C-alpha positions in Angstrom: 18.7 -3.3 5.5 20.7 -6.2 6.7 20.1 -10.0 7.4 18.7 -9.5 11.0 16.2 -7.1 9.9 15.5 -9.3 6.5 15.0 -11.8 8.9 12.2 -10.2 11.3 10.5 -8.8 8.0 9.8 -12.1 6.5 9.0 -13.3 9.8 6.5 -10.1 9.9 4.9 -11.2 6.6 5.0 -15.2 7.5 7.1 -15.4 4.5 8.5 -19.2 4.3 10.7 -21.2 1.6 14.0 -19.7 -0.2 15.2 -15.9 -0.4 16.6 -15.0 -3.5 16.7 -12.6 -6.4 14.4 -13.8 -8.7 10.4 -13.2 -10.2 9.4 -15.9 -7.7 10.6 -14.4 -4.9 9.0 -11.0 -5.8 5.8 -12.1 -6.4 5.5 -13.9 -3.3 6.7 -11.2 -0.4 4.2 -8.9 -3.2 1.2 -11.2 -1.7 2.5 -11.3 1.6 3.1 -7.6 2.6 -0.1 -6.2 2.0 -1.7 -8.9 3.8 0.2 -9.2 6.8 1.0 -5.4 7.1 -2.2 -3.5 6.7 -2.6 0.2 5.2 -3.5 2.6 8.0 -3.0 6.4 8.8 -3.1 6.2 12.7 -0.6 8.5 12.7 -1.8 11.6 10.7 -5.7 10.7 12.4 -4.0 11.5 15.5 -1.6 14.5 14.9 1.4 12.8 14.0 3.6 13.4 10.9 5.0 9.7 9.9 8.8 9.4 9.6 10.1 8.0 6.7 13.6 7.3 7.5 14.3 3.5 7.0 14.9 3.0 11.0 11.8 4.3 11.6 9.9 2.9 8.9 10.9 -0.5 10.1 10.6 -0.1 13.8 7.3 1.0 13.4 5.9 -1.2 10.6 7.8 -4.7 11.6 9.1 -4.5 15.0 5.9 -2.6 16.4 3.4 -4.8 14.2 1.9 -1.7 12.6 0.4 -0.6 9.2 1.6 2.5 7.8 0.3 4.3 4.0 2.2 4.2 0.6 5.2 6.3 1.8 5.9 3.5 4.8 4.7 0.8 2.9 7.0 1.2 -0.4 9.8 2.9 1.1 10.3 -0.7 3.1 9.3 -2.5 0.3 12.0 -1.2 -1.4 14.8 -1.2 0.8 13.8 -5.3 0.7 14.4 -5.7 -2.9 17.3 -3.6 -3.4 18.9 -5.9 -0.8 18.4 -8.6 -2.9 20.1 -6.8 -6.3 16.6 -5.3 -7.8 16.6 -2.1 -9.4 14.4 -0.1 -7.5 13.1 3.5 -8.5 10.7 5.7 -6.7 7.8 7.4 -8.5 5.1 9.9 -7.7 1.4 9.3 -8.9 -1.5 11.3 -9.3 -4.6 9.8 -7.5 -7.6 9.1 -9.9 -9.3 6.8 -7.3 -13.0 7.2 -8.2 -12.7 10.0 -10.9 -12.3 10.4 -14.5 -9.0 9.4 -15.7 -8.4 12.6 -17.3 -8.7 14.2 -14.1 -6.1 16.8 -12.8 -4.8 15.8 -9.1 -1.1 16.2 -7.5 1.6 13.6 -7.4 1.4 12.5 -3.9 1.1 8.3 -4.3 4.4 6.6 -3.7 5.1 3.6 -5.8 7.9 1.5 -7.0 9.5 0.3 -10.6 11.1 -2.6 -10.1 13.9 -3.8 -12.8 14.9 -7.0 -13.3 16.5 -8.9 -16.2 15.8 -6.6 -18.7 12.1 -6.1 -18.0 10.6 -2.6 -15.8 7.2 -4.0 -13.4 5.0 -1.8 -11.3 5.3 -2.6 -7.5 2.5 -1.1 -5.6 2.2 -2.3 -1.6 0.5 1.0 -0.5 -2.8 1.7 -2.0 -4.7 0.5 0.2 -8.6 -0.6 -1.3 -6.9 -1.0 -4.9 -3.3 -2.0 -3.9 -1.7 -4.7 -6.1 -0.7 -8.0 -4.7 1.6 -8.7 -7.7 3.8 -7.0 -9.8 2.6 -5.5 -13.1 4.9 -5.8 -16.5 5.1 -2.0 -17.5 5.0 -2.0 -20.8 2.4 -4.4 -21.5 -1.1 -3.0 -22.2 -3.2 -6.2 -21.7 -5.1 -7.0 -18.9 -2.6 -8.6 -15.9 -3.7 -11.2 -13.5 -2.9 -11.0 -9.8 -4.1 -13.3 -7.0 -7.0 -11.1 -6.6 -8.0 -8.7 -9.7 -7.2 -8.0 -13.1 -5.3 -5.0 -13.6 -4.0 -3.3 -16.4 -1.5 -0.3 -17.4 -2.6 1.9 -20.2 -0.1 4.3 -22.5 -1.0 8.0 -23.2 1.0 11.2 -24.1 3.9 9.5 -22.3 2.0 8.4 -19.0 0.9 5.4 -17.4 -2.3 4.5 -16.4 -2.5 1.8 -13.9 -6.5 0.6 -13.7 -8.4 -2.1 -12.1 -11.3 -4.5 -13.0 -14.2 -4.0 -10.4 -17.0 -5.2 -13.0 -15.7 -2.1 -15.2 -12.5 -0.7 -15.6 -11.4 1.8 -13.2 -8.7 4.2 -13.1 -6.5 3.8 -10.3 -3.2 6.6 -10.3 -1.5 8.1 -13.4 2.1 8.3 -13.5 5.3 9.3 -15.4 8.7 7.4 -15.2 10.5 10.7 -13.3 12.4 9.1 -10.3 12.0 11.1 -7.3 14.0 12.0 -4.6 13.7 11.8 -0.9 12.7 15.9 -0.5 10.1 15.5 -2.7 8.6 12.8 -0.5 8.9 14.4 2.6 6.6 17.6 1.2 4.0 15.2 0.1 4.1 13.1 3.3 3.7 16.3 5.4 0.7 17.9 3.3 -1.0 14.5 3.8 -0.5 14.0 7.5 -1.4 17.8 8.3 -3.3 19.7 5.1 -6.7 20.1 7.1 -8.2 18.9 4.2 -6.4 15.7 3.7 -8.9 12.1 3.9 -5.7 11.1 6.1 -6.3 14.3 8.4 -9.7 13.8 8.8 -10.5 10.2 8.6 -9.7 7.1 9.8 -8.9 4.7 7.1 -7.6 0.7 6.9 -7.3 -1.7 4.7 -5.7 -5.0 3.4 -5.9 -7.8 1.4 -5.5 -11.8 1.5 -6.4 -14.6 -0.5 -9.7 -14.5 0.2 -11.1 -10.4 -0.2 -10.7 -7.3 0.3 -11.2 -5.4 3.7 -11.4 -1.5 3.6 -12.4 0.6 6.6 -13.7 3.8 6.2 -16.3 6.6 7.4 -17.2 4.0 10.2 -18.6 1.1 7.1 -15.9 -1.9 7.0 -16.6 -2.7 3.8 -15.6 -7.0 2.5 -15.2 -7.7 -0.9 -14.8 -11.5 -1.8 -12.9 -12.9 -4.6 -15.2 -15.0 -5.8 -17.5 -11.1 -6.1 -19.4 -11.2 -3.2 -19.7 -7.9 -1.1 -20.5 -7.5 2.4 -20.4 -4.0 4.4 -20.5 -3.8 8.8 -21.3 -0.9 10.5 -18.9 0.0 12.9 -20.9 1.8 15.6 -18.7 2.3 18.6 -15.3 2.1 20.0 -15.2 -1.3 21.2 -16.5 -2.6 17.8 -13.8 -0.5 15.9 -10.4 -1.7 18.8 -12.3 -5.5 18.2 -12.1 -5.0 14.4 -8.9 -3.6 13.9 -7.6 -6.4 15.8 -9.4 -9.3 15.0 -9.5 -8.5 10.6 -6.4 -6.0 10.6 -4.2 -7.4 12.9 -3.2 -4.6 14.8 -2.0 -4.6 18.1 -2.8 -2.9 21.6 0.2 0.2 21.2 -2.0 1.1 17.8 -5.2 0.8 19.7 -4.0 3.2 22.8 -2.6 5.9 20.0 -6.2 5.7 18.6 -8.0 6.0 22.6 -5.9 9.0 22.9 -7.9 10.8 20.1 -11.3 9.5 20.5 
């Protein structure tokens, strides 16, 4: 990361205002990042393993105005935060979404633990339909507000579990404070992008969140969950509707559309 790349990143997420190593800056980019850089798995769906080195991630998500999944999203965000002096640790979590909190699961989700002024925060712009829009104080078991839903972090037997409020508390993922290294991510990334039973290999998935709603596309349906509590589902019946939705809702451009056209 350098000054020029930082300028391009901030322009990508439509950030305006002062920048600096402070909590207000962290909160603001945490809200804007998942609004303007969508969660998407076009690469794995079309048979390409996403590259996880910073230069390729930056080129894809910032220069080419693409999106990505958790490894790409949070590795990009981690470089931005480290550039400002935040201490950042990479962590792998066990995905519990649509499962019981005690379910077993592989460590496949990348999240960040960010330390600032003696406090640790959970930071995560890469979970798709339940991605955070604000940092959460790690060692606080009380519900915490974000610009969208409430979240909380429970602790049990040395592990942390992230929960989100969706008419009831639902577990998102479980993790322990064990910093991972780049080779760990390469293995997980390869599995998610290539295993025949991986959801990211079999299904096309898109997600973003703004100040009004969460938008998630999967299984030919666009689901809109409004901040006010209302829900809406839109059936996407053909490729014309799909490609238009990707432009209008998720802000993707023709370069991403062309990759999908080759697959479909």
